[in-house]
Phi, psi and omega in degrees: 000145181285156181296322181291324182289324176296316180296321177295322179294320177296315181293321179294321178291321177296319180292320178294319179295317177294321176298319183296315180289333178279338180274335181286141178288148182287150178282124181248125175276139181244133177261130177281113186259000181289133176291151177245091183282139177252133178291137181239347179180159178221157173206156178213144179211119181063238179251028179238137177234150178225142175227139180248141176231155180229138177247105189299322183298319182259347183077016180271148174243160178218125178243127181240136179228144184283148178248122182245142169241146184301323183278326187254344186078220181294118183244352179168186178225136178242134181237146176231139179242142175215165180250136177288152176295153179286153180290339183285339184282141181283000000 
């Protein structure tokens, strides 16, 4: 093979590799930030129900209760979130 053709092959392969890496999308790592609530209890009285959830990593709790109206019945769910006190506090 001629010396010029080897150089041309090297230049072409470097150019192709560079083009390939610039055209490919960069890999992005994604962190799952969604809380994972665990059910810890339920209760029901009459036509109202309540459920409690706990998210162990953050120590947060979530209580959700059904909302009923006399004319329409079940119209929605209301939730309240709170944080448990830390174990380190006296």
